[in-house]
C-alpha positions, 0 to 999 in steps of 0.5 A: 451898612454901606451903600454897596451891600444895599445895592447888592441886596436890591439887585438880588431881589430884582433878579429873583423877581425877574426869574419868578416872572419868567417862570410864571409866563413860561408855565402859563404859556405852556399850560394854556388851554388851546382855543380855536381861533375863528375868522370871518371871511369878510374881514379879509376880502370882499367877493361879489361873485360876479366874475366877468369872463373876457375871451381873447383870441390873439393870446390863444393863437400866440400860445398855439404858435409857441407850442408848434415851435417848441415841438422837436422835429422827428428824425428818421430812424437810422438803418441797421447795419446788421440787416444790410450785411445779412441781405448781401 
């Protein structure tokens, strides 16, 4: 036997082992029993539940002024021409 035939046989065996491994992992992943994963809230953040409330009056005034500026001015309704013609 020459070296090329031996290399081809080893390559074919390696390919078959790779296909078998891929099939095994695909089947185990698809048929695995789904178990819920539970988390402890303390793992993510710490909470004292001591919230400090700070009141700021300057910001409230600025927000109110911005609302007043944003409101469009109301225009007087145009007079109807048909009503004026009937009155004449």
